[in-house]
DSSP file (Angstrom, degrees, kcal/mol; ACC not computed):
  #  RESIDUE AA STRUCTURE BP1 BP2  ACC     N-H-->O    O-->H-N    N-H-->O    O-->H-N    TCO  KAPPA ALPHA  PHI   PSI    X-CA   Y-CA   Z-CA
    1    1 A M     >        0   0    0      0, 0.0     4,-2.7     0, 0.0     5,-0.2   0.000 360.0 360.0 360.0 -30.6    0.0    0.0    0.0
    2    2 A A  H  >  +     0   0    0      1,-0.2     4,-3.2     2,-0.2     5,-0.2   0.900 360.0  51.3 -58.5 -44.0    2.9    2.4    0.7
    3    3 A P  H  > S+     0   0    0      0, 0.0     4,-2.5     0, 0.0    -1,-0.2   0.922 113.2  46.1 -61.2 -40.1    3.9    2.8   -3.0
    4    4 A F  H  > S+     0   0    0      2,-0.2     4,-2.9     1,-0.2    -2,-0.2   0.940 114.7  47.5 -62.4 -46.9    0.3    3.6   -4.0
    5    5 A T  H  X S+     0   0    0     -4,-2.7     4,-3.0     1,-0.2     5,-0.2   0.911 112.6  49.0 -62.1 -42.6    0.0    6.0   -1.1
    6    6 A S  H  X S+     0   0    0     -4,-3.2     4,-2.3    20,-0.3    -1,-0.2   0.930 113.3  46.3 -63.8 -44.3    3.3    7.7   -2.0
    7    7 A A  H  X S+     0   0    0     -4,-2.5     4,-2.5    -5,-0.2    -2,-0.2   0.901 113.6  49.7 -64.2 -40.2    2.3    8.0   -5.6
    8    8 A F  H  X S+     0   0    0     -4,-2.9     4,-2.5     2,-0.2    -2,-0.2   0.927 111.7  47.3 -64.4 -45.6   -1.1    9.3   -4.7
    9    9 A S  H  X S+     0   0    0     -4,-3.0     4,-2.5    16,-0.2    -1,-0.2   0.869 112.2  50.9 -65.9 -34.0    0.4   11.9   -2.3
   10   10 A Q  H  X S+     0   0    0     -4,-2.3     4,-2.4    -5,-0.2    -2,-0.2   0.917 109.5  50.3 -67.1 -42.0    2.9   12.9   -5.0
   11   11 A L  H  X S+     0   0    0     -4,-2.5     4,-2.2     2,-0.2    -2,-0.2   0.940 113.4  45.0 -60.6 -47.5    0.1   13.4   -7.5
   12   12 A L  H  X S+     0   0    0     -4,-2.5     4,-2.8     1,-0.2    -1,-0.2   0.913 112.6  52.1 -62.2 -42.1   -1.9   15.5   -5.1
   13   13 A G  H  < S+     0   0    0     -4,-2.5    -1,-0.2    10,-0.2    -2,-0.2   0.873 111.2  46.8 -62.3 -37.6    1.2   17.5   -4.2
   14   14 A N  H  < S+     0   0    0     -4,-2.4    -1,-0.2     1,-0.2    -2,-0.2   0.859 116.4  44.2 -72.2 -35.3    2.0   18.2   -7.8
   15   15 A L  H  < S+     0   0    0     -4,-2.2    -2,-0.2     1,-0.2    -1,-0.2   0.850 127.6  27.2 -76.1 -34.8   -1.6   19.2   -8.6
   16   16 A F  S  < S-     0   0    0     -4,-2.8    -1,-0.2    -5,-0.2    -2,-0.1  -0.498  77.2-179.0-129.1  62.8   -2.1   21.4   -5.5
   17   17 A P        -     0   0    0      0, 0.0     2,-0.7     0, 0.0     5,-0.2  -0.346  20.4-140.6 -64.0 145.3    1.3   22.7   -4.4
   18   18 A I  B >  S-A   21   0A   0      3,-2.4     3,-2.0     1,-0.2    -2,-0.0  -0.923  78.7 -24.5-110.7 108.6    1.2   24.9   -1.3
   19   19 A G  T 3  S-     0   0    0     -2,-0.7    -1,-0.2     1,-0.3     3,-0.1   0.824 128.4 -49.5  60.0  31.9    3.5   27.9   -1.5
   20   20 A G  T 3  S+     0   0    0      1,-0.3    -1,-0.3    57,-0.1     2,-0.3   0.267 115.4 122.1  89.6 -11.4    5.6   26.0   -4.0
   21   21 A W  B <   -A   18   0A   0     -3,-2.0    -3,-2.4    -5,-0.1     2,-0.5  -0.611  49.1-158.0 -87.4 143.1    5.8   22.9   -1.7
   22   22 A R        -     0   0    0     -2,-0.3     2,-0.6    -5,-0.2    -9,-0.1  -0.993  20.5-141.3-114.5 121.2    4.6   19.4   -2.7
   23   23 A I        -     0   0    0     -2,-0.5     2,-0.3   -14,-0.1   -10,-0.2  -0.740  22.3-175.1 -93.2 120.4    3.8   17.5    0.5
   24   24 A Y        +     0   0    0     -2,-0.6     2,-0.3    95,-0.2   -18,-0.1  -0.851  10.5 175.3-113.7 148.8    4.8   13.8    0.4
   25   25 A T        -     0   0    0     -2,-0.3   -16,-0.2   -20,-0.2   -15,-0.1  -0.966  22.6-156.1-147.3 138.0    4.3   11.0    2.9
   26   26 A I  S    S+     0   0    0     -2,-0.3   -20,-0.3     1,-0.2   -21,-0.2   0.640  95.7  51.7 -84.9 -14.8    5.1    7.4    2.5
   27   27 A S  S    S-     0   0    0      2,-0.3    -1,-0.2   -22,-0.1     3,-0.1   0.626 103.8-122.4 -98.0 -14.8    2.5    6.3    5.0
   28   28 A G  S    S+     0   0    0      1,-0.2     2,-0.3   -23,-0.1    -2,-0.1   0.428  85.4  67.7  86.4  -2.2   -0.5    8.1    3.7
   29   29 A S  S    S-     0   0    0      0, 0.0    -2,-0.3     0, 0.0    -1,-0.2  -0.950  71.1-133.5-143.4 164.7   -1.0   10.0    6.9
   30   30 A M        -     0   0    0     -2,-0.3    89,-0.1    -3,-0.1    88,-0.1  -0.984  32.9-113.0-120.7 128.9    0.6   12.7    8.9
   31   31 A P        -     0   0    0      0, 0.0     2,-0.5     0, 0.0    90,-0.1  -0.235  26.9-122.5 -58.5 146.5    1.0   12.2   12.7
   32   32 A I        -     0   0    0      2,-0.0     2,-0.6     1,-0.0     0, 0.0  -0.804  25.1-129.1 -89.8 129.3   -1.0   14.5   14.9
   33   33 A F        -     0   0    0     -2,-0.5     2,-0.6     5,-0.0     3,-0.1  -0.712  23.7-175.5 -86.4 118.4    1.3   16.5   17.3
   34   34 A D    >>  -     0   0    0     -2,-0.6     4,-2.6     1,-0.1     3,-0.8  -0.926  11.2-160.1-111.9 102.6    0.2   16.4   20.9
   35   35 A E  T 34 S+     0   0    0     -2,-0.6    19,-0.5     1,-0.3    20,-0.2   0.817  88.6  52.5 -55.5 -34.9    2.6   18.7   22.8
   36   36 A Q  T 34 S+     0   0    0      1,-0.2    -1,-0.3    -3,-0.1    -3,-0.0   0.843 119.1  33.1 -71.7 -33.3    1.9   17.1   26.1
   37   37 A A  T <4 S+     0   0    0     -3,-0.8    -2,-0.2    16,-0.0    -1,-0.2   0.718  93.7 105.6 -95.7 -23.4    2.6   13.5   25.0
   38   38 A W     <  +     0   0    0     -4,-2.6    16,-0.5     2,-0.0     2,-0.3  -0.295  42.1 173.5 -67.2 140.2    5.3   14.1   22.4
   39   39 A R        -     0   0    0     14,-0.2     2,-0.6    15,-0.1    14,-0.2  -0.987  28.6-139.4-139.7 148.4    8.9   13.2   23.3
   40   40 A L  E     -B   52   0B   0     12,-2.4    12,-2.5    -2,-0.3     2,-0.4  -0.959  24.4-158.4-105.5 115.2   12.2   13.2   21.3
   41   41 A E  E     -Bc  51 142B   0    100,-2.7   102,-3.2    -2,-0.6     2,-0.5  -0.800   7.6-168.7 -95.8 132.3   14.2   10.1   22.3
   42   42 A I  E     +Bc  50 143B   0      8,-2.9     8,-2.3    -2,-0.4   102,-0.2  -0.982  29.3 131.0-122.0 119.7   17.9   10.1   21.7
   43   43 A G  E     + c   0 144B   0    100,-2.7   102,-2.7    -2,-0.5     2,-0.4  -0.643  18.0  79.6-146.1-159.5   19.6    6.7   22.1
   44   44 A G  E    S+ c   0 145B   0    100,-0.3     2,-2.2    -2,-0.2   102,-0.2  -0.753 102.9  16.2  88.3-130.9   22.0    4.2   20.6
   45   45 A L  S    S+     0   0    0    100,-2.2    52,-2.5    -2,-0.4     2,-0.3  -0.447 100.0 116.0 -82.0  69.8   25.7    4.9   21.0
   46   46 A V  B     -D   96   0C   0     -2,-2.2    49,-0.2    50,-0.3    -2,-0.1  -0.931  66.7-135.9-132.9 155.9   25.4    7.5   23.7
   47   47 A R  S    S+     0   0    0     48,-2.6    48,-0.2    47,-0.9    -1,-0.1   0.837 100.4  28.5 -76.3 -34.7   26.5    7.7   27.4
   48   48 A R  S    S-     0   0    0     46,-2.4    -1,-0.3    47,-0.2    -6,-0.0  -0.898  78.3-142.0-132.2 103.0   23.1    9.0   28.5
   49   49 A P        -     0   0    0      0, 0.0     2,-0.4     0, 0.0    -6,-0.2  -0.383  28.1-152.0 -58.1 143.8   19.9    8.2   26.6
   50   50 A V  E     -B   42   0B   0     -8,-2.3    -8,-2.9     2,-0.0     2,-0.4  -0.926  21.9-167.5-126.4 144.3   17.7   11.3   26.6
   51   51 A S  E     -B   41   0B   0     -2,-0.4     2,-0.4   -10,-0.2   -10,-0.2  -0.947  19.1-170.1-129.3 110.8   14.0   12.0   26.4
   52   52 A L  E     -B   40   0B   0    -12,-2.5   -12,-2.4    -2,-0.4     2,-0.1  -0.835  14.3-140.5-106.1 136.1   13.1   15.6   25.7
   53   53 A T     >  -     0   0    0     -2,-0.4     4,-2.3   -14,-0.2     5,-0.2  -0.382  35.3-103.4 -77.2 169.3    9.7   17.2   25.9
   54   54 A Y  H  > S+     0   0    0    -19,-0.5     4,-2.3   -16,-0.5     5,-0.2   0.903 123.9  49.6 -61.2 -42.1    8.8   19.8   23.3
   55   55 A Q  H  > S+     0   0    0      2,-0.2     4,-1.2     1,-0.2    -1,-0.2   0.883 110.0  50.3 -67.4 -38.2    9.4   22.6   25.7
   56   56 A Q  H  > S+     0   0    0      2,-0.2     4,-0.5     1,-0.2    -1,-0.2   0.898 111.0  50.1 -64.3 -39.8   12.8   21.2   26.7
   57   57 A L  H >< S+     0   0    0     -4,-2.3     3,-1.2     1,-0.2    -2,-0.2   0.920 109.8  49.8 -63.9 -44.0   13.7   21.0   23.0
   58   58 A R  H 3< S+     0   0    0     -4,-2.3    -1,-0.2     1,-0.2    -2,-0.2   0.730 103.3  62.2 -66.8 -22.3   12.6   24.6   22.4
   59   59 A A  H 3< S+     0   0    0     -4,-1.2    -1,-0.2    -3,-0.2    -2,-0.2   0.626  83.1  98.3 -80.7 -12.9   14.7   25.7   25.4
   60   60 A L  S << S-     0   0    0     -3,-1.2    30,-0.1    -4,-0.5    29,-0.0  -0.306  98.9 -67.5 -69.3 160.0   18.0   24.5   23.8
   61   61 A P        -     0   0    0      0, 0.0    25,-0.4     0, 0.0     2,-0.3  -0.238  58.8-128.5 -53.3 130.4   20.2   27.2   22.0
   62   62 A R        -     0   0    0     23,-0.1     2,-0.3    -3,-0.1    23,-0.2  -0.606  24.9-171.3 -87.2 138.9   18.3   28.4   19.0
   63   63 A A  E     -E   84   0D   0     21,-2.6    21,-2.4    -2,-0.3     2,-0.3  -0.936   3.3-161.3-125.8 151.7   19.9   28.5   15.5
   64   64 A E  E     +E   83   0D   0     -2,-0.3     2,-0.3    19,-0.2    19,-0.2  -0.967  13.0 166.6-131.5 149.2   18.6   30.0   12.3
   65   65 A Q  E     -E   82   0D   0     17,-2.2    17,-2.8    -2,-0.3     2,-0.5  -0.985  25.9-141.0-155.8 156.4   19.5   29.5    8.7
   66   66 A V  E     +E   81   0D   0     -2,-0.3     2,-0.3    15,-0.2    15,-0.2  -0.990  35.9 153.6-119.5 126.7   18.1   30.3    5.2
   67   67 A S  E     -E   80   0D   0     13,-2.1    13,-2.5    -2,-0.5     2,-0.4  -0.985  44.2-107.7-149.9 158.7   18.5   27.6    2.6
   68   68 A T  E     -     0   0D   0     -2,-0.3     2,-0.5    11,-0.2    62,-0.5  -0.755  31.4-136.1 -88.6 132.6   16.9   26.4   -0.6
   69   69 A F  E     -E   77   0D   0      8,-2.8     8,-2.0    -2,-0.4     2,-0.5  -0.784  21.3-164.6 -90.5 127.4   14.9   23.2   -0.3
   70   70 A H  E     -E   76   0D   0     -2,-0.5    63,-2.8    61,-0.5     2,-0.4  -0.950   7.7-157.6-117.3 127.9   15.5   20.8   -3.2
   71   71 A C    >   -     0   0    0      4,-2.7     3,-2.2    -2,-0.5    61,-0.1  -0.852  23.0-131.2 -99.1 140.8   13.4   17.8   -4.1
   72   72 A V  T 3  S+     0   0    0     -2,-0.4    -1,-0.1     1,-0.3    60,-0.0   0.702 104.9  69.3 -63.4 -18.4   15.0   15.0   -6.1
   73   73 A T  T 3  S-     0   0    0      2,-0.1    -1,-0.3     1,-0.0    -3,-0.0   0.520 123.5 -96.9 -80.3  -4.0   12.0   15.1   -8.4
   74   74 A G  S <  S+     0   0    0     -3,-2.2     2,-0.2     1,-0.4    -2,-0.1   0.334  84.9 112.6 114.8  -7.6   13.2   18.5   -9.7
   75   75 A W        -     0   0    0    -53,-0.0    -4,-2.7     2,-0.0    -1,-0.4  -0.670  39.8-170.8 -98.8 156.8   11.2   21.2   -7.8
   76   76 A T  E     -E   70   0D   0     -2,-0.2     2,-0.4    -6,-0.2    -6,-0.2  -0.946  21.1-149.2-138.9 158.6   12.7   23.7   -5.3
   77   77 A V  E     -E   69   0D   0     -8,-2.0    -8,-2.8    -2,-0.3     3,-0.4  -0.977  30.0-142.2-127.1 116.9   11.5   26.3   -2.8
   78   78 A A  E     +     0   0D   0     -2,-0.4   -10,-0.2   -10,-0.2   -11,-0.1  -0.445  67.2   7.4 -82.7 150.3   14.1   29.1   -2.5
   79   79 A N  E    S-     0   0D   0      1,-0.2     2,-0.4    -2,-0.1   -11,-0.2   0.860  70.7-178.3  53.7  50.9   15.1   31.0    0.7
   80   80 A V  E     -E   67   0D   0    -13,-2.5   -13,-2.1    -3,-0.4     2,-0.8  -0.682  21.4-139.2 -78.6 128.7   13.3   28.9    3.3
   81   81 A R  E     -E   66   0D   0     -2,-0.4    31,-3.8   -15,-0.2    32,-0.4  -0.816  26.3-176.4 -93.8 109.9   13.9   30.4    6.7
   82   82 A W  E     -EF  65 111D   0    -17,-2.8   -17,-2.2    -2,-0.8     2,-0.3  -0.773   8.3-177.0-103.8 148.9   14.4   27.6    9.2
   83   83 A A  E     +EF  64 110D   0     27,-1.6    26,-2.6    -2,-0.3    27,-2.4  -0.991  31.0  94.2-142.0 144.4   14.9   27.9   13.0
   84   84 A G  E     -EF  63 108D   0    -21,-2.4   -21,-2.6    -2,-0.3     2,-0.4  -0.853  69.9 -40.3 175.3-138.1   15.6   25.1   15.5
   85   85 A V  E     - F   0 107D   0     22,-2.2    22,-3.0    -2,-0.3   -23,-0.1  -0.981  46.3-124.1-127.5 130.8   18.5   23.4   17.2
   86   86 A R  E >>  - F   0 106D   0    -25,-0.4     4,-2.2    -2,-0.4     3,-0.5  -0.462  25.9-121.5 -69.4 145.9   21.8   22.4   15.8
   87   87 A F  H 3> S+     0   0    0     18,-2.8     4,-3.6     1,-0.2     5,-0.3   0.847 110.0  61.8 -59.4 -34.7   22.6   18.7   16.2
   88   88 A D  H 3> S+     0   0    0     17,-0.3     4,-1.2     1,-0.2    -1,-0.2   0.908 109.0  41.7 -61.9 -39.3   25.8   19.5   18.1
   89   89 A H  H <> S+     0   0    0     -3,-0.5     4,-0.7     2,-0.2    -1,-0.2   0.908 117.5  48.4 -69.2 -41.6   23.8   21.2   20.9
   90   90 A L  H >< S+     0   0    0     -4,-2.2     3,-0.9     1,-0.2     4,-0.4   0.929 113.6  44.7 -63.9 -47.0   21.1   18.5   20.8
   91   91 A L  H >X S+     0   0    0     -4,-3.6     3,-1.2     1,-0.2     4,-1.1   0.736  96.9  74.0 -74.8 -21.7   23.5   15.6   20.9
   92   92 A A  H 3< S+     0   0    0     -4,-1.2    -1,-0.2    -5,-0.3     3,-0.2   0.829  90.0  61.0 -58.8 -30.3   25.6   17.2   23.7
   93   93 A T  T << S+     0   0    0     -3,-0.9    -1,-0.3    -4,-0.7    -2,-0.2   0.794 110.0  40.2 -66.7 -26.8   22.7   16.3   26.1
   94   94 A A  T <4 S-     0   0    0     -3,-1.2   -46,-2.4    -4,-0.4   -47,-0.9   0.564 101.8-134.7 -98.5 -11.1   23.1   12.6   25.3
   95   95 A E     <  -     0   0    0     -4,-1.1   -48,-2.6    -3,-0.2   -47,-0.2   0.984  22.4-132.7  54.0  76.2   27.0   12.5   25.2
   96   96 A P  B     -D   46   0C   0      0, 0.0   -50,-0.3     0, 0.0    -1,-0.1  -0.216  16.5-116.6 -57.0 144.8   27.7   10.5   22.0
   97   97 A L    >   -     0   0    0    -52,-2.5     3,-2.0     1,-0.1   -52,-0.1  -0.440  30.9-104.7 -76.1 157.6   30.2    7.7   22.3
   98   98 A P  T 3  S+     0   0    0      0, 0.0    -1,-0.1     0, 0.0   -52,-0.0   0.810 119.0  58.7 -56.9 -32.0   33.4    8.1   20.2
   99   99 A E  T 3  S+     0   0    0      2,-0.0     2,-0.4     0, 0.0   -54,-0.0   0.582  90.2  87.2 -77.4  -7.4   32.3    5.5   17.7
  100  100 A A    <   -     0   0    0     -3,-2.0     2,-0.3   -55,-0.2    47,-0.2  -0.742  62.2-166.2 -89.9 139.0   29.1    7.5   16.9
  101  101 A T        +     0   0    0     45,-1.0    45,-0.3    -2,-0.4     2,-0.3  -0.923  10.0 172.4-124.7 152.6   29.4   10.1   14.2
  102  102 A A        -     0   0    0     -2,-0.3     2,-0.3    43,-0.1    43,-0.0  -0.984  24.1-130.0-152.4 156.2   27.1   13.0   13.2
  103  103 A I        -     0   0    0     -2,-0.3     2,-1.9   -16,-0.0   -16,-0.1  -0.770  35.7-102.9-106.9 158.5   27.1   16.0   11.0
  104  104 A N        +     0   0    0     -2,-0.3     2,-0.2   -17,-0.1   -18,-0.0  -0.544  66.9 141.1 -84.4  80.6   26.2   19.5   12.0
  105  105 A V        -     0   0    0     -2,-1.9   -18,-2.8    23,-0.1     2,-0.4  -0.521  48.4-101.3-109.3-179.5   22.7   19.7   10.6
  106  106 A M  E     -FG  86 127D   0     21,-1.9    21,-2.6   -20,-0.2     2,-0.8  -0.847   6.4-148.4-111.3 142.0   19.6   21.3   12.1
  107  107 A L  E     -FG  85 126D   0    -22,-3.0   -22,-2.2    -2,-0.4     2,-0.3  -0.924  35.3-147.2 -97.5 104.0   16.5   19.9   13.8
  108  108 A A  E     +FG  84 125D   0     17,-2.9    17,-1.9    -2,-0.8   -24,-0.3  -0.540  34.7 165.8 -82.7 137.8   14.0   22.5   12.6
  109  109 A L  E     +     0   0D   0    -26,-2.6     7,-2.6    -2,-0.3     2,-0.3   0.532  69.9  40.4-115.5 -22.6   11.1   23.5   14.8
  110  110 A D  E     -FH  83 115D   0    -27,-2.4   -27,-1.6     5,-0.3     2,-0.4  -0.917  58.7-165.6-130.0 153.2   10.0   26.6   12.8
  111  111 A M  E >  S-FH  82 114D   0      3,-3.0     3,-1.3    -2,-0.3   -29,-0.2  -0.976  76.6  -9.3-140.9 127.4    9.7   27.5    9.1
  112  112 A D  T 3  S-     0   0    0    -31,-3.8   -30,-0.1    -2,-0.4    -1,-0.1   0.871 131.1 -50.3  53.4  42.2    9.4   31.0    7.8
  113  113 A G  T 3  S+     0   0    0    -32,-0.4    -1,-0.3     1,-0.2   -31,-0.1   0.473 121.7  89.5  83.8   3.3    8.8   32.5   11.3
  114  114 A E  E <  S-H  111   0D   0     -3,-1.3    -3,-3.0     3,-0.0    -1,-0.2  -0.934  86.6 -91.1-129.6 152.2    6.1   30.0   12.4
  115  115 A P  E     -H  110   0D   0      0, 0.0    -5,-0.3     0, 0.0     7,-0.1  -0.304  63.9 -83.9 -55.0 146.6    6.2   26.7   14.2
  116  116 A L        -     0   0    0     -7,-2.6     2,-0.1     7,-0.3     5,-0.1  -0.211  45.6-127.7 -53.1 139.9    6.2   23.8   11.6
  117  117 A S      > -     0   0    0     -3,-0.1     5,-2.2     1,-0.1     3,-0.4  -0.410  26.0-104.5 -80.7 166.7    2.9   22.9   10.3
  118  118 A R  T > 5S+     0   0    0      1,-0.2     3,-1.5     3,-0.2    -1,-0.1   0.919 122.3  53.3 -57.7 -44.9    1.7   19.3   10.3
  119  119 A A  T 3 5S+     0   0    0      1,-0.3    -1,-0.2     2,-0.1   -95,-0.2   0.794 108.3  50.5 -63.6 -28.5    2.4   19.0    6.6
  120  120 A H  T 3 5S-     0   0    0     -3,-0.4    -1,-0.3   -97,-0.1    -2,-0.2   0.310 132.7 -82.7 -96.1   8.4    5.9   20.2    7.0
  121  121 A G  T X 5 -     0   0    0     -3,-1.5    18,-1.0    -4,-0.3     3,-0.9   0.664  59.2-137.0 109.4  18.0    6.8   17.8    9.8
  122  122 A S  T 3 <S+     0   0    0     -5,-2.2    -1,-0.2     1,-0.3   -13,-0.1  -0.197  77.8  16.1 -52.1 134.9    5.5   19.3   13.1
  123  123 A P  T 3  S-     0   0    0      0, 0.0     2,-0.3     0, 0.0    -1,-0.3  -0.996 131.4  -3.2 -96.4 -11.7    6.9   19.4   15.6
  124  124 A A    <   +     0   0    0     -3,-0.9    16,-2.4    16,-0.1     2,-0.3  -0.999  54.7 171.6-147.7 138.5   10.4   18.6   14.4
  125  125 A R  E     -G  108   0D   0    -17,-1.9   -17,-2.9    -2,-0.3     2,-0.3  -0.977  34.1-109.5-141.9 156.2   12.1   17.7   11.1
  126  126 A V  E     -G  107   0D   0     11,-2.4     2,-0.5    -2,-0.3   -19,-0.2  -0.675  27.2-164.8 -85.2 136.8   15.7   17.4    9.9
  127  127 A V  E     +G  106   0D   0    -21,-2.6   -21,-1.9    -2,-0.3     6,-0.0  -0.987  10.6 176.1-124.4 120.7   17.1   20.0    7.6
  128  128 A I    >   -     0   0    0     -2,-0.5     3,-1.7     3,-0.2     7,-0.1  -0.867  24.4-142.1-123.8  95.5   20.3   19.3    5.7
  129  129 A P  T 3  S+     0   0    0      0, 0.0     3,-0.1     0, 0.0   -60,-0.1  -0.231  85.2  24.1 -56.5 145.5   21.1   22.1    3.3
  130  130 A E  T 3  S+     0   0    0    -62,-0.5    35,-2.4     1,-0.2     2,-0.4   0.501 105.0  97.6  73.9   7.2   22.6   21.0    0.0
  131  131 A M  B <  S-I  164   0E   0     -3,-1.7   -61,-0.5    33,-0.3    -1,-0.2  -0.939  84.3 -97.1-118.8 150.0   21.0   17.6    0.2
  132  132 A Y    >   -     0   0    0     31,-2.7     3,-2.0    -2,-0.4   -61,-0.2  -0.243  38.8-107.2 -62.3 153.0   17.8   16.5   -1.4
  133  133 A G  G >  S+     0   0    0    -63,-2.8     3,-2.3     1,-0.3   -62,-0.1   0.677 108.8  77.3 -59.0 -23.4   14.7   16.6    0.8
  134  134 A Y  G 3  S+     0   0    0      1,-0.3    -1,-0.3    29,-0.1    20,-0.2   0.689  90.5  58.8 -65.3 -13.1   14.3   12.9    1.2
  135  135 A K  G <  S+     0   0    0     -3,-2.0     2,-1.3     1,-0.1    -1,-0.3   0.566  85.8  88.0 -84.5  -9.7   17.1   13.1    3.7
  136  136 A G  S <  S-     0   0    0     -3,-2.3    -1,-0.1    -4,-0.2    -9,-0.1  -0.650  73.9-152.9 -93.8  81.6   15.0   15.6    5.8
  137  137 A V        -     0   0    0     -2,-1.3   -11,-2.4   -12,-0.1     3,-0.3  -0.261   9.8-151.9 -56.6 132.8   13.0   13.2    8.0
  138  138 A K        +     0   0    0    -13,-0.2   -13,-0.2     1,-0.2   -17,-0.1  -0.661  69.3  26.0-103.5 162.7    9.7   14.8    9.1
  139  139 A W  S    S-     0   0    0    -18,-1.0    -1,-0.2   -15,-0.2   -14,-0.2   0.865  83.2-166.5  56.6  42.4    7.7   14.1   12.3
  140  140 A L        +     0   0    0    -16,-2.4    -1,-0.2   -19,-0.4   -16,-0.1  -0.356  30.3 154.2 -67.5 133.1   10.8   13.1   14.2
  141  141 A T        +     0   0    0      1,-0.3  -100,-2.7    -2,-0.1     2,-0.4   0.456  63.3  36.6-130.1 -14.3   10.4   11.3   17.5
  142  142 A R  E     -c   41   0B   0   -102,-0.2     2,-0.4   -91,-0.0    -1,-0.3  -0.998  51.5-169.0-147.8 139.3   13.6    9.3   17.8
  143  143 A M  E     -c   42   0B   0   -102,-3.2  -100,-2.7    -2,-0.4     2,-0.5  -0.997   9.5-169.3-124.4 128.9   17.2    9.7   17.0
  144  144 A E  E     -c   43   0B   0     -2,-0.4     2,-0.4  -102,-0.2  -100,-0.3  -0.969  14.4-143.5-121.5 118.8   19.5    6.7   17.3
  145  145 A L  E     +c   44   0B   0   -102,-2.7  -100,-2.2    -2,-0.5     2,-0.3  -0.654  28.6 176.0 -81.9 133.3   23.3    7.2   17.0
  146  146 A V        -     0   0    0     -2,-0.4   -45,-1.0   -45,-0.3     3,-0.1  -0.856  40.9-123.5-134.8 165.6   25.0    4.4   15.2
  147  147 A A  S    S+     0   0    0     -2,-0.3     2,-0.4   -47,-0.2    -1,-0.1   0.810  97.8  33.7 -80.6 -31.6   28.5    3.5   13.9
  148  148 A E  S    S-     0   0    0     -3,-0.0    -1,-0.2   -48,-0.0   -48,-0.0  -0.965  90.4-107.1-128.6 143.9   27.5    3.1   10.3
  149  149 A Q        -     0   0    0     -2,-0.4     2,-0.1    -3,-0.1    -2,-0.0  -0.519  37.4-143.4 -69.5 121.7   24.9    4.9    8.2
  150  150 A P        -     0   0    0      0, 0.0     2,-0.6     0, 0.0    -1,-0.1  -0.357  22.3-101.2 -79.0 166.0   21.9    2.6    7.6
  151  151 A R        -     0   0    0     -2,-0.1    10,-0.0     4,-0.1     2,-0.0  -0.797  41.9-150.8 -87.3 123.7   19.9    2.6    4.4
  152  152 A G     >  -     0   0    0     -2,-0.6     4,-2.1     9,-0.1     5,-0.2  -0.119  34.4 -81.5 -83.6-175.1   16.6    4.5    4.9
  153  153 A F  H  > S+     0   0    0      1,-0.2     4,-0.5     2,-0.2     6,-0.1   0.923 129.1  43.1 -53.9 -51.7   13.3    4.0    3.1
  154  154 A W  H >4>S+     0   0    0      1,-0.2     5,-2.3   -20,-0.2     3,-0.8   0.867 111.8  53.5 -69.4 -35.9   14.2    5.9    0.0
  155  155 A E  H >45S+     0   0    0      1,-0.3     3,-1.4     3,-0.2    -1,-0.2   0.857 104.8  55.4 -66.6 -34.0   17.7    4.3   -0.3
  156  156 A Q  H 3<5S+     0   0    0     -4,-2.1    -1,-0.3     1,-0.3    -2,-0.2   0.662 106.7  53.4 -70.2 -14.8   16.1    0.9   -0.1
  157  157 A H  T <<5S-     0   0    0     -3,-0.8    -1,-0.3    -4,-0.5    -2,-0.2   0.061 133.6 -82.9-109.0  23.3   14.0    2.0   -3.1
  158  158 A G  T < 5S+     0   0    0     -3,-1.4    -3,-0.2     1,-0.3     2,-0.1   0.327  84.6 131.0 102.4  -7.0   16.9    3.0   -5.3
  159  159 A Y      < -     0   0    0     -5,-2.3    -1,-0.3    -6,-0.1     4,-0.1  -0.486  65.2 -93.7 -78.5 152.8   17.8    6.5   -4.2
  160  160 A D        -     0   0    0     -2,-0.1    -1,-0.1     1,-0.1    -5,-0.1  -0.314  19.1-135.0 -66.3 144.7   21.4    7.4   -3.5
  161  161 A Q  S    S+     0   0    0     -6,-0.1     2,-0.5     1,-0.1    -1,-0.1   0.910 101.5  53.6 -63.2 -43.2   22.7    7.1    0.1
  162  162 A N  S    S-     0   0    0      1,-0.1     7,-0.2     5,-0.1    -2,-0.1  -0.851  73.8-169.4 -93.7 127.3   24.5   10.4   -0.4
  163  163 A A        +     0   0    0     -2,-0.5   -31,-2.7     5,-0.1     2,-0.2  -0.214  17.5 163.3-114.8  40.8   21.9   13.0   -1.6
  164  164 A W  B >>  -I  131   0E   0    -33,-0.2     3,-2.0     3,-0.2     4,-0.7  -0.432  47.0-108.3 -66.5 128.1   24.0   15.9   -2.6
  165  165 A V  T 34 S+     0   0    0    -35,-2.4    -1,-0.1     1,-0.3     4,-0.1  -0.335  99.7   2.3 -58.6 127.1   22.0   18.3   -4.8
  166  166 A G  T 34 S+     0   0    0      2,-0.2    -1,-0.3     1,-0.1     7,-0.2   0.387 125.3  69.3  78.9  -3.6   23.2   18.1   -8.4
  167  167 A R  T <4 S+     0   0    0     -3,-2.0     2,-0.3     5,-0.2    -2,-0.2   0.258  95.0  44.1-129.3  11.1   25.8   15.4   -7.7
  168  168 A S  S >< S+     0   0    0     -4,-0.7     3,-1.7    -5,-0.1    -2,-0.2  -0.916  88.3  42.2-146.5 171.9   23.7   12.3   -6.9
  169  169 A N  T 3  S-     0   0    0     -2,-0.3    -1,-0.1     1,-0.3     3,-0.1   0.835 132.7 -48.5  57.8  36.5   20.7   10.4   -8.1
  170  170 A G  T 3  S+     0   0    0      1,-0.3     2,-0.3    -3,-0.1    -1,-0.3   0.408 111.7 119.2  87.3  -2.8   21.7   10.8  -11.8
  171  171 A Y    <   -     0   0    0     -3,-1.7    -1,-0.3     2,-0.0     2,-0.0  -0.734  69.2  -3.4 -94.8 146.4   22.3   14.5  -11.6
  172  172 A G              0   0    0     -2,-0.3    -5,-0.2     1,-0.2    -6,-0.1  -0.302 360.0 360.0  75.3-158.1   25.7   16.0  -12.4
  173  173 A S              0   0    0     -7,-0.2    -1,-0.2    -2,-0.0    -6,-0.1   0.462 360.0 360.0 -89.3 360.0   28.8   13.9  -13.2
C-alpha cells in the first residue's frame, strides 16, 4: 500500500502545491502533534539516553538559517527560513560515544517564522542544506546514534545514500 499512497500523495502534491511545496508522505497519513505526549528520544551509541519534551527541546540554544529546499524530483523552494536546534547542541545532552558520528545539521522546529505545520513535519524535522529533501526526516520522535549509516526507506527503493544536490541520483557527473 505504501507505493500507492506515496504515488497518490505525490500526484496531489503536484496538482495542489502549497507555497511551491509538494507534500509527500510514504505512510499516507501525517502524525498529529500532541505537545503534552510528544517526546524526542535520543539513544543508541550515547552515554546518556535522553527523552526531551517539546518545551525542553525549544529551550536549547536556537539556530537560524536560510536555505533552498531541493526535491530530487526537480522542484525547489528558495530561501526557506528555518529555525531550530543544531545537532551538536542537541546531541551534547546525550553525550555521544566516540564510535558514533554526526554532521552539524539542524533539527527544525520553525519554518518562515512560524512553528512547523503538520504537513511540513511538526513538531520537528531534519534540515540538511545542499541535500535533497528525502534526507530531511519529518515528524521526528527518535534519534539513534550508530557507527554506520543505515539505508533508509528511499535508499532501499533506489535513491542514493548520499543525496548531494546536483551530484547524486543521476544529476551531475
